[in-house]
C-alpha positions in Angstrom: 0.0 0.0 0.2 0.8 3.8 -0.4 -0.5 6.0 2.3 -0.3 9.8 2.3 -1.5 12.7 4.6 -3.0 15.7 3.3 -5.0 19.2 4.1 -7.5 19.7 1.8 -10.3 23.2 2.3 -8.6 23.2 6.0 -9.1 19.5 7.3 -6.5 16.9 7.8 -7.1 13.6 5.9 -5.2 10.7 4.6 -5.7 8.4 1.3 -4.3 5.4 -0.4 -3.2 4.7 -3.8 -5.1 2.3 -6.2 -2.4 0.1 -7.7 -4.2 -0.2 -10.6 -5.4 3.2 -11.8 -2.6 5.2 -9.9 -5.4 7.4 -8.6 -5.9 8.4 -4.8 -8.9 7.5 -2.5 -9.5 8.6 0.8 -11.4 11.3 3.4 -10.6 14.0 5.7 -11.1 14.0 9.3 -15.0 14.4 10.3 -16.1 13.0 6.9 -18.8 9.9 7.3 -16.5 7.3 7.7 -13.5 8.5 8.4 -11.7 5.4 10.4 -9.3 7.5 12.1 -5.9 9.4 11.8 -3.0 7.4 10.1 -0.7 8.1 13.4 -3.6 6.4 15.6 -4.3 3.5 13.0 0.0 2.9 12.8 0.2 2.7 16.1 -3.2 0.1 16.7 -1.6 -2.2 14.0 -1.5 -4.0 10.9 -4.5 -5.3 11.8 -6.3 -1.9 11.7 -4.5 -0.3 8.9 -5.7 -3.2 6.8 -9.5 -2.6 7.9 -9.0 1.1 7.6 -7.6 0.5 4.2 -10.3 -1.4 3.1 -12.7 1.6 3.9 -10.6 4.2 2.0 -10.3 1.9 -1.2 -14.1 2.6 -2.0 -14.4 6.5 -1.2 -14.3 9.3 -3.5 -10.8 10.3 -5.6 -8.5 12.6 -3.8 -7.0 15.3 -6.5 -4.0 15.8 -4.6 -2.7 18.4 -7.2 -5.3 20.6 -5.0 -4.0 19.6 -1.7 -1.5 20.2 0.4 0.8 17.4 1.3 1.5 16.7 5.2 4.5 14.5 6.5 3.7 10.6 6.3 2.9 11.0 10.2 2.0 13.9 12.4 4.0 12.9 15.2 6.2 10.1 15.3 6.9 8.8 18.5 11.0 8.6 18.3 12.9 9.8 15.1 16.4 7.9 15.5 18.8 8.5 13.0 21.9 6.9 11.9 25.2 8.6 11.0 28.2 7.1 9.2 26.5 4.5 7.8 27.6 4.4 4.0 31.5 3.5 3.9 32.0 6.6 1.2 30.3 9.0 3.5 32.1 8.4 6.5 35.5 8.2 4.3 34.6 11.8 2.8 33.6 13.1 6.1 37.0 12.1 7.7 36.1 9.6 10.2 37.4 5.9 10.7 34.4 3.6 10.2 32.7 2.8 13.5 32.1 -0.5 14.3 28.8 -0.4 16.2 25.9 2.5 14.6 26.0 6.2 15.5 22.6 7.5 16.4 21.5 10.7 17.1 18.0 11.7 17.5 16.0 13.9 15.8 12.6 16.2 16.9 9.1 16.8 15.7 9.9 20.5 15.4 12.7 19.9 12.9 10.1 17.5 10.1 8.7 19.6 7.2 6.5 17.8 4.5 7.1 17.3 0.9 7.0 20.5 -1.2 7.0 22.4 1.7 9.8 24.8 2.8 12.7 23.7 4.0 14.1 26.2 6.2 17.5 28.2 6.1 17.7 29.5 9.5 20.4 32.0 8.2 22.7 31.7 11.5 24.8 29.9 9.3 25.3 29.2 5.8 26.0 25.6 6.0 23.0 24.1 5.5 23.6 20.5 3.8 21.5 18.0 2.3 21.2 14.4 3.1 19.3 11.8 1.5 18.2 8.7 3.2 15.8 6.0 3.5 13.9 6.0 6.2 12.2 2.8 8.0 8.5 3.6 10.3 8.0 0.5 13.0 4.6 -0.6 12.9 5.1 -3.0 15.7 7.1 -2.4 18.6 9.3 -4.5 21.3 12.5 -4.9 23.2 15.5 -7.1 22.4 14.5 -7.7 19.1 15.8 -10.9 17.3 17.7 -10.6 13.8 15.4 -12.9 12.2 12.3 -11.2 13.5 13.5 -7.8 13.2 11.8 -7.0 9.5 8.6 -8.0 10.8 8.6 -4.6 13.0 8.6 -2.7 10.2 5.1 -1.2 8.6 6.6 0.6 5.7 9.5 2.9 4.2 10.0 6.5 3.2 12.4 9.1 2.5 14.1 11.7 4.4 16.4 14.7 3.9 18.5 15.3 7.1 19.2 18.7 6.2 22.2 19.4 8.4 23.6 22.6 9.8 27.3 21.5 9.8 28.3 24.7 11.5 26.1 24.0 14.4 26.8 20.2 14.5 30.0 20.4 15.1 30.4 22.9 17.5 30.5 20.0 19.7 31.2 16.3 19.8 27.2 15.6 19.6 25.5 16.4 16.7 21.9 17.2 18.3 21.9 21.2 17.6 22.8 21.3 14.0 20.6 18.2 13.3 17.4 19.7 14.7 16.9 23.3 13.5 13.1 23.8 12.6 12.0 22.2 9.3 15.0 20.7 7.8 14.2 17.5 8.1 12.1 16.8 5.2 10.1 13.3 5.0 7.9 12.3 2.8 6.0 12.3 0.3 3.9 9.3 1.4 4.6 5.7 2.9 5.4 2.4 1.3 4.4 -0.6 3.0 7.2 -2.7 3.6 5.5 -6.0 1.5 5.7 -3.7 -1.7 9.7 -3.6 -1.6 12.6 -5.5 -1.3 13.3 -7.0 2.5 14.7 -4.3 4.5 14.3 -1.9 1.3 17.6 -3.6 0.1 18.8 -2.8 -3.4 17.2 0.9 -4.4 18.5 3.5 -5.9 18.9 6.5 -3.9 19.4 9.8 -5.5 20.3 13.0 -4.4 19.3 16.1 -6.9 19.9 19.7 -5.8 18.7 22.7 -8.2 18.4 19.2 -11.0 22.3 18.5 -10.6 22.9 14.8 -9.1 24.6 15.3 -5.7 24.5 11.9 -4.7 24.0 8.4 -5.9 24.1 5.2 -4.4 22.4 1.7 -3.6 20.3 0.9 -0.4 22.1 -2.1 -0.5 25.6 -0.2 0.8 24.3 0.3 4.2 27.1 -0.9 6.8 24.3 -1.7 9.0 21.3 -2.9 7.2 17.6 -2.0 8.7 17.4 -5.3 10.3 20.6 -4.8 11.9 19.9 -1.6 12.9 16.2 -2.5 14.7 18.6 -5.3 16.8 20.9 -2.5 17.9 18.6 0.0 18.9 16.1 -2.0 20.7 18.8 -3.7 22.4 18.5 -0.6 25.4 15.6 1.6 23.7 12.2 0.0 23.4 10.9 0.6 20.0 7.6 1.5 19.5 5.0 1.7 16.6 5.2 5.3 14.7 9.2 5.5 15.5 11.4 6.3 12.5 14.9 4.9 12.0 16.4 7.5 9.8 19.0 4.9 8.3 22.0 7.6 7.1 23.4 8.7 3.5 25.6 8.2 1.1 28.9 10.4 -0.4 28.2 13.1 -1.9 27.4 15.8 0.7 28.1 19.3 0.0 30.4 19.8 2.9 32.7 17.4 1.5 33.2 19.2 -1.5 35.5 22.0 -2.7 34.4 24.5 -2.8 31.5 23.9 -0.5 28.1 23.0 -2.1 25.2 24.4 0.4 22.0 24.8 0.1 20.3 28.3 0.1 17.3 30.1 -0.4 16.0 29.6 -3.7 17.3 26.2 -4.4 15.5 23.3 -4.9 16.4 20.2 -3.3 14.9 16.5 -4.6 15.7 13.3 -3.1 14.2 9.8 -4.8 14.4 6.1 -3.7 13.4 4.0 -5.9 9.7 2.0 -5.2 9.5 4.7 -2.6 9.0 8.4 -4.3 10.1 11.4 -5.0 10.9 14.0 -2.2 11.1 17.6 -3.2 11.5 20.9 -1.1 12.3 24.7 -2.3 14.9 26.4 0.3 13.0 29.4 1.9 15.0 31.9 4.8 13.1 31.4 7.9 11.5 34.7 8.7 12.7 35.9 11.9 9.9 35.8 14.9 8.2 38.8 16.1 7.8 39.2 19.9 4.3 39.5 20.6 3.6 43.0 22.0 3.4 43.2 25.9 0.4 44.7 27.3 0.9 48.1 29.1 -0.1 47.6 32.5 -2.2 50.2 34.2 -1.6 51.2 37.6 
């Protein structure tokens, strides 16, 4: 199944794609027969999601060109990212390939959707692209066995792990540079795991900046595959339905080039993964927030 969240006329909804016609069928919140939000259904498990999908298949066609796409999940429980998971990227970054996954976290405020702005904060001119595969957990668990790991994946999607390099490397831990608001593009939709090779391995991943291919790799080249990441993470952290595992980027990042090639306002960045979809974002300058006026006190 291919599942998408959208907003139309101020109402959030979701739809699934007809595999034959390519049309999308769905409902918005509050419509008769609406089976609940995609987030809620993912957390309830595959049986609940399949039942809801059966309802959506017979609903009216949704013209996504007249809707605003949203991130495939509104509120992931956890966003666990993997650094240095392609050997060529580790080499270009000047690191020794680690024998254990390099993990860090993103927060929901850092996410942005397909065709939504990816924000350039203006605090630094080092906003870099990182095209990545993201696995969506559909069944939680702790200390998951390797042979069971992929059964915990509901779906896959595409991610652009926009990174403000100057802030990323201010400290040994990367949290700040990886969590600027609206720098983590996620979308355009979910593709359920049964539609793809096991672990989404063997898929072409490409990133393009203003039409120029800047990253081209295959997901089979990940040092730690999706199953291994699930095993390692779940040794210490209980995975929950709705968690995201953002599985790392290959070589080609702008920071490793001379001259540097960063994303700037007006640029368009696309990340495409074979069999999943194309995630596109225009880079926009973040508008400075204006403090609310302080009410004058009467004495």
